[in-house]
C-alpha positions in Angstrom: 0.0 0.0 0.0 2.8 2.4 0.8 4.5 1.7 -2.6 1.2 2.5 -4.4 1.0 5.9 -2.7 4.6 6.8 -3.3 4.4 6.1 -7.0 2.3 9.2 -7.4 5.3 11.4 -6.1 3.4 13.1 -3.3 4.8 16.1 -1.4 3.3 14.9 1.8 2.7 11.4 3.3 0.5 10.7 6.3 1.1 7.5 8.3 -1.8 6.7 10.7 -0.6 4.0 13.2 2.0 2.7 10.7 3.2 -0.1 12.9 0.1 -1.3 14.6 -0.3 -5.0 14.2 3.0 -5.4 12.3 5.7 -7.9 13.3 8.8 -6.6 15.0 11.0 -7.0 12.0 8.7 -5.0 9.8 8.6 -2.1 12.3 12.3 -1.3 11.8 11.7 -1.4 8.0 8.8 1.0 8.2 10.7 3.4 10.5 13.6 3.4 8.0 11.2 4.1 5.1 9.7 7.0 7.1 13.1 8.4 7.8 14.2 8.1 4.2 11.1 9.9 3.0 11.8 12.8 5.4 15.4 12.9 4.3 14.3 13.2 0.6 12.4 16.3 1.6 8.8 15.0 1.8 6.6 16.3 4.6 5.9 13.2 6.7 3.1 13.2 9.3 3.0 10.2 11.7 -0.1 9.7 13.8 0.5 7.1 16.5 -0.6 6.3 20.0 2.7 4.5 20.7 4.9 7.2 22.3 8.3 5.6 21.8 7.6 5.5 18.1 6.6 9.1 18.0 9.6 10.2 20.0 12.0 8.2 17.7 10.6 9.4 14.4 9.6 13.0 15.1 11.4 16.4 14.8 8.3 18.1 16.1 5.4 16.6 18.1 1.9 18.1 18.3 -0.5 16.9 21.0 -4.2 17.2 20.3 -7.1 16.9 22.7 -10.7 17.1 21.7 -9.8 18.0 18.1 -7.5 20.9 19.0 -3.7 21.2 19.1 -2.9 21.8 22.8 0.9 21.5 22.9 3.9 21.4 20.6 7.2 19.8 21.6 10.6 19.7 19.9 14.2 19.2 21.1 15.1 18.8 24.7 11.6 19.4 26.1 10.3 16.1 24.7 9.6 13.5 27.3 6.9 10.8 27.6 5.8 12.5 30.8 5.4 16.0 29.1 3.5 14.5 26.2 1.2 12.5 28.5 0.6 15.5 30.7 -0.3 17.6 27.7 -2.7 15.0 26.5 -4.8 14.9 29.6 -4.5 18.4 31.1 
């Protein structure tokens, strides 16, 4: 499915829970693909409920609650605790 989407030469790719239900070996391959796309200059949006995945893949993290962006993280202020706090407060 990813290959079909990339054949169209998009400027932006959105991954919604890209590794949910995937075996451990495929997770690393998917992460590598996401990183390669970003390095090629594509805008890559990853939506995931798995915080370690988000923290590994992201340059910038936006937390939404009730349909609104409530917090933005990047750099040194990114911790699982900060993200969780923003998601519930």
